[in-house]
Biopython code that builds the backbone (N, CA, C, O; Angstrom):
import numpy as np
from Bio.PDB.StructureBuilder import StructureBuilder

atoms = [
    (1, "MET", "N", (-36.923, -25.623, -98.690)),
    (1, "MET", "CA", (-38.219, -25.353, -99.278)),
    (1, "MET", "C", (-38.506, -23.864, -99.188)),
    (1, "MET", "O", (-38.084, -23.189, -98.249)),
    (2, "THR", "N", (-39.205, -23.384, -100.144)),
    (2, "THR", "CA", (-39.598, -21.986, -100.104)),
    (2, "THR", "C", (-40.920, -21.875, -99.384)),
    (2, "THR", "O", (-41.557, -22.881, -99.072)),
    (3, "GLU", "N", (-41.326, -20.655, -99.124)),
    (3, "GLU", "CA", (-42.563, -20.444, -98.379)),
    (3, "GLU", "C", (-43.781, -20.956, -99.136)),
    (3, "GLU", "O", (-44.748, -21.400, -98.518)),
    (4, "GLN", "N", (-43.748, -20.899, -100.473)),
    (4, "GLN", "CA", (-44.910, -21.310, -101.246)),
    (4, "GLN", "C", (-45.058, -22.828, -101.288)),
    (4, "GLN", "O", (-46.172, -23.323, -101.459)),
    (5, "GLN", "N", (-43.977, -23.574, -101.137)),
    (5, "GLN", "CA", (-44.044, -25.024, -101.243)),
    (5, "GLN", "C", (-44.383, -25.699, -99.917)),
    (5, "GLN", "O", (-44.676, -26.894, -99.900)),
    (6, "GLN", "N", (-44.350, -24.972, -98.822)),
    (6, "GLN", "CA", (-44.630, -25.595, -97.533)),
    (6, "GLN", "C", (-46.111, -25.958, -97.429)),
    (6, "GLN", "O", (-46.986, -25.215, -97.873)),
    (7, "SER", "N", (-46.359, -27.109, -96.835)),
    (7, "SER", "CA", (-47.750, -27.520, -96.645)),
    (7, "SER", "C", (-48.343, -26.745, -95.475)),
    (7, "SER", "O", (-47.616, -26.307, -94.584)),
    (8, "PRO", "N", (-49.662, -26.576, -95.477)),
    (8, "PRO", "CA", (-50.282, -25.852, -94.364)),
    (8, "PRO", "C", (-50.081, -26.627, -93.056)),
    (8, "PRO", "O", (-49.964, -27.853, -93.074)),
    (9, "PRO", "N", (-50.042, -25.926, -91.938)),
    (9, "PRO", "CA", (-49.835, -26.627, -90.659)),
    (9, "PRO", "C", (-51.000, -27.573, -90.370)),
    (9, "PRO", "O", (-52.158, -27.261, -90.648)),
    (10, "GLN", "N", (-50.668, -28.733, -89.808)),
    (10, "GLN", "CA", (-51.681, -29.730, -89.487)),
    (10, "GLN", "C", (-52.506, -29.267, -88.287)),
    (10, "GLN", "O", (-51.973, -28.725, -87.318)),
    (11, "ALA", "N", (-53.789, -29.487, -88.371)),
    (11, "ALA", "CA", (-54.665, -29.121, -87.256)),
    (11, "ALA", "C", (-54.423, -30.101, -86.105)),
    (11, "ALA", "O", (-54.358, -31.313, -86.313)),
    (12, "GLN", "N", (-54.294, -29.570, -84.912)),
    (12, "GLN", "CA", (-54.089, -30.408, -83.736)),
    (12, "GLN", "C", (-55.411, -31.101, -83.376)),
    (12, "GLN", "O", (-56.470, -30.474, -83.418)),
    (13, "PRO", "N", (-55.352, -32.367, -83.031)),
    (13, "PRO", "CA", (-56.599, -33.043, -82.645)),
    (13, "PRO", "C", (-57.144, -32.447, -81.350)),
    (13, "PRO", "O", (-56.413, -32.202, -80.390)),
    (14, "VAL", "N", (-58.441, -32.229, -81.363)),
    (14, "VAL", "CA", (-59.099, -31.661, -80.188)),
    (14, "VAL", "C", (-59.344, -32.793, -79.203)),
    (14, "VAL", "O", (-59.879, -33.830, -79.595)),
    (15, "PRO", "N", (-58.966, -32.628, -77.926)),
    (15, "PRO", "CA", (-59.226, -33.701, -76.969)),
    (15, "PRO", "C", (-60.722, -33.943, -76.841)),
    (15, "PRO", "O", (-61.516, -33.005, -76.778)),
    (16, "PHE", "N", (-61.092, -35.227, -76.802)),
    (16, "PHE", "CA", (-62.502, -35.610, -76.758)),
    (16, "PHE", "C", (-63.085, -35.258, -75.397)),
    (16, "PHE", "O", (-62.594, -35.718, -74.366)),
    (17, "ALA", "N", (-64.125, -34.444, -75.398)),
    (17, "ALA", "CA", (-64.794, -34.060, -74.148)),
    (17, "ALA", "C", (-66.017, -34.941, -73.962)),
    (17, "ALA", "O", (-66.867, -35.026, -74.849)),
    (18, "ARG", "N", (-66.108, -35.598, -72.809)),
    (18, "ARG", "CA", (-67.233, -36.467, -72.529)),
    (18, "ARG", "C", (-68.415, -35.647, -72.083)),
    (18, "ARG", "O", (-68.261, -34.669, -71.351)),
    (19, "GLY", "N", (-69.603, -36.043, -72.520)),
    (19, "GLY", "CA", (-70.806, -35.340, -72.129)),
    (19, "GLY", "C", (-71.119, -35.555, -70.661)),
    (19, "GLY", "O", (-70.593, -36.471, -70.028)),
    (20, "ALA", "N", (-71.965, -34.717, -70.137)),
    (20, "ALA", "CA", (-72.356, -34.838, -68.730)),
    (20, "ALA", "C", (-73.177, -36.106, -68.545)),
    (20, "ALA", "O", (-74.091, -36.381, -69.322)),
    (21, "ARG", "N", (-72.850, -36.873, -67.519)),
    (21, "ARG", "CA", (-73.576, -38.102, -67.224)),
    (21, "ARG", "C", (-74.686, -37.822, -66.224)),
    (21, "ARG", "O", (-74.522, -37.002, -65.321)),
    (22, "LYS", "N", (-75.810, -38.498, -66.383)),
    (22, "LYS", "CA", (-76.918, -38.333, -65.443)),
    (22, "LYS", "C", (-76.558, -38.983, -64.114)),
    (22, "LYS", "O", (-75.905, -40.026, -64.078)),
    (23, "THR", "N", (-76.986, -38.361, -63.031)),
    (23, "THR", "CA", (-76.809, -38.959, -61.713)),
    (23, "THR", "C", (-78.159, -39.012, -61.017)),
    (23, "THR", "O", (-79.029, -38.176, -61.264)),
    (24, "ARG", "N", (-78.325, -39.985, -60.158)),
    (24, "ARG", "CA", (-79.546, -40.146, -59.386)),
    (24, "ARG", "C", (-79.160, -40.485, -57.951)),
    (24, "ARG", "O", (-78.108, -41.074, -57.699)),
    (25, "THR", "N", (-80.014, -40.110, -57.028)),
    (25, "THR", "CA", (-79.831, -40.459, -55.627)),
    (25, "THR", "C", (-81.035, -41.293, -55.198)),
    (25, "THR", "O", (-82.178, -40.939, -55.484)),
    (26, "GLY", "N", (-80.773, -42.391, -54.516)),
    (26, "GLY", "CA", (-81.876, -43.246, -54.109)),
    (26, "GLY", "C", (-81.483, -44.200, -53.012)),
    (26, "GLY", "O", (-80.370, -44.154, -52.490)),
    (27, "GLU", "N", (-82.420, -45.072, -52.669)),
    (27, "GLU", "CA", (-82.231, -46.034, -51.582)),
    (27, "GLU", "C", (-82.028, -47.424, -52.170)),
    (27, "GLU", "O", (-82.712, -47.816, -53.116)),
    (28, "VAL", "N", (-81.081, -48.165, -51.598)),
    (28, "VAL", "CA", (-80.815, -49.528, -52.049)),
    (28, "VAL", "C", (-81.924, -50.436, -51.523)),
    (28, "VAL", "O", (-82.154, -50.515, -50.316)),
    (29, "THR", "N", (-82.609, -51.119, -52.443)),
    (29, "THR", "CA", (-83.673, -52.041, -52.036)),
    (29, "THR", "C", (-83.193, -53.482, -52.027)),
    (29, "THR", "O", (-83.785, -54.322, -51.350)),
    (30, "SER", "N", (-82.128, -53.786, -52.769)),
    (30, "SER", "CA", (-81.596, -55.145, -52.784)),
    (30, "SER", "C", (-80.106, -55.093, -53.067)),
    (30, "SER", "O", (-79.653, -54.356, -53.943)),
    (31, "SER", "N", (-79.343, -55.889, -52.310)),
    (31, "SER", "CA", (-77.905, -55.996, -52.551)),
    (31, "SER", "C", (-77.481, -57.463, -52.509)),
    (31, "SER", "O", (-76.315, -57.765, -52.256)),
    (32, "SER", "N", (-78.421, -58.373, -52.754)),
    (32, "SER", "CA", (-78.128, -59.796, -52.637)),
    (32, "SER", "C", (-77.365, -60.350, -53.840)),
    (32, "SER", "O", (-76.793, -61.436, -53.747)),
    (33, "MET", "N", (-77.341, -59.642, -54.954)),
    (33, "MET", "CA", (-76.590, -60.096, -56.119)),
    (33, "MET", "C", (-75.122, -59.704, -55.964)),
    (33, "MET", "O", (-74.798, -58.764, -55.238)),
    (34, "ASN", "N", (-74.243, -60.422, -56.644)),
    (34, "ASN", "CA", (-72.817, -60.132, -56.577)),
    (34, "ASN", "C", (-72.489, -58.943, -57.480)),
    (34, "ASN", "O", (-72.732, -58.995, -58.686)),
    (35, "LYS", "N", (-71.942, -57.878, -56.907)),
    (35, "LYS", "CA", (-71.526, -56.662, -57.613)),
    (35, "LYS", "C", (-72.681, -55.917, -58.279)),
    (35, "LYS", "O", (-72.460, -55.133, -59.202)),
    (36, "THR", "N", (-73.909, -56.154, -57.820)),
    (36, "THR", "CA", (-75.072, -55.468, -58.364)),
    (36, "THR", "C", (-75.987, -55.053, -57.225)),
    (36, "THR", "O", (-76.217, -55.814, -56.285)),
    (37, "ILE", "N", (-76.507, -53.827, -57.323)),
    (37, "ILE", "CA", (-77.499, -53.359, -56.356)),
    (37, "ILE", "C", (-78.716, -52.857, -57.124)),
    (37, "ILE", "O", (-78.618, -52.466, -58.288)),
    (38, "VAL", "N", (-79.856, -52.875, -56.455)),
    (38, "VAL", "CA", (-81.073, -52.316, -57.017)),
    (38, "VAL", "C", (-81.374, -51.052, -56.229)),
    (38, "VAL", "O", (-81.503, -51.091, -55.006)),
    (39, "VAL", "N", (-81.486, -49.923, -56.937)),
    (39, "VAL", "CA", (-81.691, -48.630, -56.300)),
    (39, "VAL", "C", (-83.063, -48.101, -56.690)),
    (39, "VAL", "O", (-83.409, -48.071, -57.872)),
    (40, "ARG", "N", (-83.855, -47.677, -55.688)),
    (40, "ARG", "CA", (-85.166, -47.073, -55.948)),
    (40, "ARG", "C", (-85.033, -45.568, -55.785)),
    (40, "ARG", "O", (-84.614, -45.084, -54.734)),
    (41, "THR", "N", (-85.391, -44.833, -56.830)),
    (41, "THR", "CA", (-85.365, -43.376, -56.761)),
    (41, "THR", "C", (-86.794, -42.857, -56.717)),
    (41, "THR", "O", (-87.712, -43.463, -57.271)),
    (42, "VAL", "N", (-86.961, -41.731, -56.052)),
    (42, "VAL", "CA", (-88.280, -41.109, -55.932)),
    (42, "VAL", "C", (-88.198, -39.721, -56.564)),
    (42, "VAL", "O", (-87.366, -38.902, -56.175)),
    (43, "THR", "N", (-89.062, -39.466, -57.532)),
    (43, "THR", "CA", (-89.141, -38.169, -58.191)),
    (43, "THR", "C", (-90.506, -37.568, -57.914)),
    (43, "THR", "O", (-91.527, -38.241, -58.058)),
    (44, "ARG", "N", (-90.528, -36.320, -57.522)),
    (44, "ARG", "CA", (-91.797, -35.647, -57.235)),
    (44, "ARG", "C", (-92.160, -34.762, -58.433)),
    (44, "ARG", "O", (-91.427, -33.832, -58.769)),
    (45, "VAL", "N", (-93.284, -35.056, -59.065)),
    (45, "VAL", "CA", (-93.719, -34.311, -60.245)),
    (45, "VAL", "C", (-95.196, -33.944, -60.099)),
    (45, "VAL", "O", (-95.948, -34.653, -59.430)),
    (46, "PRO", "N", (-95.610, -32.846, -60.720)),
    (46, "PRO", "CA", (-97.040, -32.513, -60.670)),
    (46, "PRO", "C", (-97.846, -33.438, -61.584)),
    (46, "PRO", "O", (-97.403, -33.806, -62.673)),
    (47, "HIS", "N", (-99.033, -33.801, -61.114)),
    (47, "HIS", "CA", (-99.929, -34.623, -61.917)),
    (47, "HIS", "C", (-100.331, -33.821, -63.153)),
    (47, "HIS", "O", (-100.638, -32.635, -63.033)),
    (48, "PRO", "N", (-100.338, -34.441, -64.346)),
    (48, "PRO", "CA", (-100.611, -33.670, -65.560)),
    (48, "PRO", "C", (-101.979, -32.998, -65.605)),
    (48, "PRO", "O", (-102.114, -31.913, -66.170)),
    (49, "LYS", "N", (-102.997, -33.629, -65.016)),
    (49, "LYS", "CA", (-104.346, -33.056, -65.081)),
    (49, "LYS", "C", (-104.694, -32.256, -63.828)),
    (49, "LYS", "O", (-105.256, -31.165, -63.927)),
    (50, "PHE", "N", (-104.370, -32.782, -62.663)),
    (50, "PHE", "CA", (-104.846, -32.174, -61.430)),
    (50, "PHE", "C", (-103.824, -31.263, -60.750)),
    (50, "PHE", "O", (-104.198, -30.454, -59.900)),
    (51, "GLY", "N", (-102.555, -31.376, -61.102)),
    (51, "GLY", "CA", (-101.555, -30.470, -60.553)),
    (51, "GLY", "C", (-101.007, -30.856, -59.193)),
    (51, "GLY", "O", (-100.050, -30.242, -58.722)),
    (52, "LYS", "N", (-101.589, -31.859, -58.553)),
    (52, "LYS", "CA", (-101.091, -32.284, -57.245)),
    (52, "LYS", "C", (-99.718, -32.939, -57.412)),
    (52, "LYS", "O", (-99.481, -33.654, -58.386)),
    (53, "ILE", "N", (-98.819, -32.690, -56.459)),
    (53, "ILE", "CA", (-97.494, -33.292, -56.512)),
    (53, "ILE", "C", (-97.615, -34.762, -56.136)),
    (53, "ILE", "O", (-98.115, -35.100, -55.064)),
    (54, "VAL", "N", (-97.151, -35.634, -57.030)),
    (54, "VAL", "CA", (-97.191, -37.071, -56.780)),
    (54, "VAL", "C", (-95.766, -37.627, -56.874)),
    (54, "VAL", "O", (-94.902, -37.052, -57.537)),
    (55, "LYS", "N", (-95.542, -38.751, -56.201)),
    (55, "LYS", "CA", (-94.229, -39.392, -56.222)),
    (55, "LYS", "C", (-94.189, -40.439, -57.316)),
    (55, "LYS", "O", (-95.111, -41.243, -57.453)),
    (56, "GLN", "N", (-93.126, -40.428, -58.089)),
    (56, "GLN", "CA", (-92.889, -41.471, -59.071)),
    (56, "GLN", "C", (-91.665, -42.249, -58.623)),
    (56, "GLN", "O", (-90.613, -41.658, -58.379)),
    (57, "MET", "N", (-91.785, -43.560, -58.512)),
    (57, "MET", "CA", (-90.676, -44.399, -58.089)),
    (57, "MET", "C", (-90.192, -45.215, -59.269)),
    (57, "MET", "O", (-90.989, -45.711, -60.066)),
    (58, "LYS", "N", (-88.871, -45.352, -59.377)),
    (58, "LYS", "CA", (-88.278, -46.115, -60.470)),
    (58, "LYS", "C", (-87.099, -46.915, -59.928)),
    (58, "LYS", "O", (-86.360, -46.438, -59.066)),
    (59, "LYS", "N", (-86.929, -48.132, -60.437)),
    (59, "LYS", "CA", (-85.826, -48.995, -60.012)),
    (59, "LYS", "C", (-84.702, -48.930, -61.044)),
    (59, "LYS", "O", (-84.951, -48.910, -62.249)),
    (60, "PHE", "N", (-83.470, -48.897, -60.558)),
    (60, "PHE", "CA", (-82.292, -48.939, -61.409)),
    (60, "PHE", "C", (-81.379, -50.054, -60.907)),
    (60, "PHE", "O", (-81.179, -50.203, -59.701)),
    (61, "TYR", "N", (-80.834, -50.824, -61.822)),
    (61, "TYR", "CA", (-79.816, -51.812, -61.487)),
    (61, "TYR", "C", (-78.469, -51.129, -61.680)),
    (61, "TYR", "O", (-78.191, -50.579, -62.745)),
    (62, "ALA", "N", (-77.633, -51.167, -60.642)),
    (62, "ALA", "CA", (-76.353, -50.451, -60.680)),
    (62, "ALA", "C", (-75.211, -51.389, -60.330)),
    (62, "ALA", "O", (-75.373, -52.325, -59.547)),
    (63, "HIS", "N", (-74.054, -51.126, -60.922)),
    (63, "HIS", "CA", (-72.848, -51.919, -60.679)),
    (63, "HIS", "C", (-72.157, -51.414, -59.418)),
    (63, "HIS", "O", (-71.892, -50.220, -59.278)),
    (64, "ASP", "N", (-71.870, -52.332, -58.505)),
    (64, "ASP", "CA", (-71.192, -52.017, -57.240)),
    (64, "ASP", "C", (-69.966, -52.919, -57.148)),
    (64, "ASP", "O", (-70.058, -54.043, -56.655)),
    (65, "GLU", "N", (-68.823, -52.435, -57.618)),
    (65, "GLU", "CA", (-67.611, -53.254, -57.754)),
    (65, "GLU", "C", (-67.150, -53.855, -56.426)),
    (65, "GLU", "O", (-66.776, -55.027, -56.392)),
    (66, "GLN", "N", (-67.166, -53.085, -55.330)),
    (66, "GLN", "CA", (-66.657, -53.571, -54.044)),
    (66, "GLN", "C", (-67.757, -54.140, -53.134)),
    (66, "GLN", "O", (-67.481, -54.458, -51.978)),
    (67, "ASN", "N", (-68.969, -54.272, -53.620)),
    (67, "ASN", "CA", (-70.103, -54.700, -52.789)),
    (67, "ASN", "C", (-70.196, -53.841, -51.525)),
    (67, "ASN", "O", (-70.392, -54.358, -50.426)),
    (68, "ALA", "N", (-70.053, -52.517, -51.696)),
    (68, "ALA", "CA", (-70.006, -51.592, -50.562)),
    (68, "ALA", "C", (-71.394, -51.247, -50.032)),
    (68, "ALA", "O", (-71.554, -51.047, -48.828)),
    (69, "ALA", "N", (-72.390, -51.174, -50.894)),
    (69, "ALA", "CA", (-73.725, -50.738, -50.474)),
    (69, "ALA", "C", (-74.540, -51.919, -49.966)),
    (69, "ALA", "O", (-74.476, -53.019, -50.515)),
    (70, "LYS", "N", (-75.293, -51.676, -48.928)),
    (70, "LYS", "CA", (-76.185, -52.689, -48.350)),
    (70, "LYS", "C", (-77.626, -52.184, -48.408)),
    (70, "LYS", "O", (-77.859, -50.995, -48.628)),
    (71, "THR", "N", (-78.573, -53.065, -48.214)),
    (71, "THR", "CA", (-79.986, -52.708, -48.245)),
    (71, "THR", "C", (-80.283, -51.620, -47.217)),
    (71, "THR", "O", (-79.884, -51.722, -46.056)),
    (72, "GLY", "N", (-80.989, -50.575, -47.658)),
    (72, "GLY", "CA", (-81.339, -49.464, -46.781)),
    (72, "GLY", "C", (-80.406, -48.276, -46.896)),
    (72, "GLY", "O", (-80.740, -47.198, -46.404)),
    (73, "ASP", "N", (-79.247, -48.426, -47.528)),
    (73, "ASP", "CA", (-78.304, -47.311, -47.690)),
    (73, "ASP", "C", (-78.832, -46.314, -48.711)),
    (73, "ASP", "O", (-79.555, -46.681, -49.637)),
    (74, "THR", "N", (-78.464, -45.046, -48.532)),
    (74, "THR", "CA", (-78.743, -44.013, -49.535)),
    (74, "THR", "C", (-77.486, -43.861, -50.375)),
    (74, "THR", "O", (-76.399, -43.664, -49.833)),
    (75, "VAL", "N", (-77.625, -43.951, -51.700)),
    (75, "VAL", "CA", (-76.461, -43.950, -52.589)),
    (75, "VAL", "C", (-76.669, -42.986, -53.751)),
    (75, "VAL", "O", (-77.789, -42.575, -54.054)),
    (76, "ARG", "N", (-75.554, -42.638, -54.391)),
    (76, "ARG", "CA", (-75.582, -41.851, -55.626)),
    (76, "ARG", "C", (-75.071, -42.758, -56.740)),
    (76, "ARG", "O", (-74.021, -43.385, -56.607)),
    (77, "ILE", "N", (-75.823, -42.823, -57.841)),
    (77, "ILE", "CA", (-75.427, -43.641, -58.989)),
    (77, "ILE", "C", (-75.268, -42.746, -60.209)),
    (77, "ILE", "O", (-75.845, -41.661, -60.277)),
    (78, "MET", "N", (-74.476, -43.214, -61.175)),
    (78, "MET", "CA", (-74.195, -42.441, -62.386)),
    (78, "MET", "C", (-74.406, -43.322, -63.612)),
    (78, "MET", "O", (-74.124, -44.520, -63.596)),
    (79, "GLU", "N", (-74.898, -42.711, -64.652)),
    (79, "GLU", "CA", (-75.135, -43.410, -65.913)),
    (79, "GLU", "C", (-73.810, -43.866, -66.510)),
    (79, "GLU", "O", (-72.802, -43.169, -66.392)),
    (80, "THR", "N", (-73.809, -45.029, -67.147)),
    (80, "THR", "CA", (-72.602, -45.539, -67.782)),
    (80, "THR", "C", (-72.993, -46.395, -68.994)),
    (80, "THR", "O", (-74.172, -46.524, -69.321)),
    (81, "ARG", "N", (-71.999, -46.967, -69.641)),
    (81, "ARG", "CA", (-72.284, -47.829, -70.789)),
    (81, "ARG", "C", (-73.005, -49.081, -70.316)),
    (81, "ARG", "O", (-72.926, -49.415, -69.134)),
    (82, "PRO", "N", (-73.705, -49.784, -71.198)),
    (82, "PRO", "CA", (-74.384, -51.008, -70.769)),
    (82, "PRO", "C", (-73.379, -52.042, -70.258)),
    (82, "PRO", "O", (-72.418, -52.381, -70.949)),
    (83, "LEU", "N", (-73.610, -52.534, -69.051)),
    (83, "LEU", "CA", (-72.729, -53.531, -68.447)),
    (83, "LEU", "C", (-73.335, -54.927, -68.510)),
    (83, "LEU", "O", (-72.606, -55.918, -68.455)),
    (84, "SER", "N", (-74.641, -55.018, -68.624)),
    (84, "SER", "CA", (-75.328, -56.301, -68.777)),
    (84, "SER", "C", (-76.705, -56.015, -69.357)),
    (84, "SER", "O", (-76.969, -54.913, -69.837)),
    (85, "LYS", "N", (-77.578, -57.012, -69.310)),
    (85, "LYS", "CA", (-78.916, -56.845, -69.877)),
    (85, "LYS", "C", (-79.666, -55.684, -69.229)),
    (85, "LYS", "O", (-80.357, -54.935, -69.919)),
    (86, "LEU", "N", (-79.538, -55.525, -67.902)),
    (86, "LEU", "CA", (-80.295, -54.502, -67.184)),
    (86, "LEU", "C", (-79.430, -53.378, -66.609)),
    (86, "LEU", "O", (-79.945, -52.293, -66.338)),
    (87, "LYS", "N", (-78.138, -53.609, -66.419)),
    (87, "LYS", "CA", (-77.292, -52.623, -65.730)),
    (87, "LYS", "C", (-76.775, -51.561, -66.689)),
    (87, "LYS", "O", (-76.033, -51.857, -67.626)),
    (88, "ARG", "N", (-77.185, -50.300, -66.434)),
    (88, "ARG", "CA", (-76.685, -49.156, -67.195)),
    (88, "ARG", "C", (-76.213, -48.049, -66.261)),
    (88, "ARG", "O", (-75.987, -46.922, -66.700)),
    (89, "TRP", "N", (-76.062, -48.362, -64.979)),
    (89, "TRP", "CA", (-75.670, -47.391, -63.965)),
    (89, "TRP", "C", (-74.559, -47.992, -63.121)),
    (89, "TRP", "O", (-74.410, -49.212, -63.051)),
    (90, "ARG", "N", (-73.770, -47.119, -62.473)),
    (90, "ARG", "CA", (-72.747, -47.593, -61.551)),
    (90, "ARG", "C", (-72.787, -46.773, -60.274)),
    (90, "ARG", "O", (-73.197, -45.612, -60.272)),
    (91, "LEU", "N", (-72.357, -47.394, -59.202)),
    (91, "LEU", "CA", (-72.350, -46.738, -57.898)),
    (91, "LEU", "C", (-71.230, -45.705, -57.848)),
    (91, "LEU", "O", (-70.081, -46.012, -58.166)),
    (92, "VAL", "N", (-71.568, -44.472, -57.446)),
    (92, "VAL", "CA", (-70.558, -43.427, -57.295)),
    (92, "VAL", "C", (-70.114, -43.360, -55.849)),
    (92, "VAL", "O", (-68.918, -43.389, -55.560)),
    (93, "LYS", "N", (-71.086, -43.268, -54.926)),
    (93, "LYS", "CA", (-70.727, -43.193, -53.517)),
    (93, "LYS", "C", (-71.908, -43.556, -52.643)),
    (93, "LYS", "O", (-73.066, -43.371, -53.016)),
    (94, "VAL", "N", (-71.588, -44.077, -51.472)),
    (94, "VAL", "CA", (-72.592, -44.364, -50.459)),
    (94, "VAL", "C", (-72.727, -43.109, -49.606)),
    (94, "VAL", "O", (-71.784, -42.722, -48.916)),
    (95, "ILE", "N", (-73.898, -42.471, -49.650)),
    (95, "ILE", "CA", (-74.103, -41.207, -48.954)),
    (95, "ILE", "C", (-74.367, -41.438, -47.481)),
    (95, "ILE", "O", (-73.792, -40.763, -46.627)),
    (96, "GLN", "N", (-75.246, -42.401, -47.178)),
    (96, "GLN", "CA", (-75.621, -42.636, -45.781)),
    (96, "GLN", "C", (-75.823, -44.120, -45.558)),
    (96, "GLN", "O", (-76.506, -44.785, -46.337)),
    (97, "LYS", "N", (-75.231, -44.638, -44.501)),
    (97, "LYS", "CA", (-75.369, -46.068, -44.168)),
    (97, "LYS", "C", (-76.619, -46.286, -43.341)),
    (97, "LYS", "O", (-76.917, -47.418, -42.959)),
]
sb = StructureBuilder()
sb.init_structure("model")
sb.init_model(0)
sb.init_chain("A")
sb.init_seg("    ")
for serial, (resi, resn, name, xyz) in enumerate(atoms, 1):
    if name == "N":
        sb.init_residue(resn, " ", resi, " ")
    sb.init_atom(name, np.array(xyz, "f"), 0.0, 1.0, " ", f" {name:<3s}", serial, name[0])
structure = sb.get_structure()
């Protein structure tokens, strides 16, 4: 083939980069379900009108494959794909027993 008949070089596929996943740290309030824990996180935010710092608490259902976390443990959880009706988080590590 001559130089004019050659096709242009194919573009190499770019490896897919995953976006940053949200992480939360909180306390396990329930571990009685199989492979599921309930984690309560506390966020401190200023009140919109008065400015005083108030605590906001939120519950997350997280997947715990090895049933490693127990009630009262401090854990780190990470966002993931939906695993069930309520579970959208998974256990990353048990910080404190």
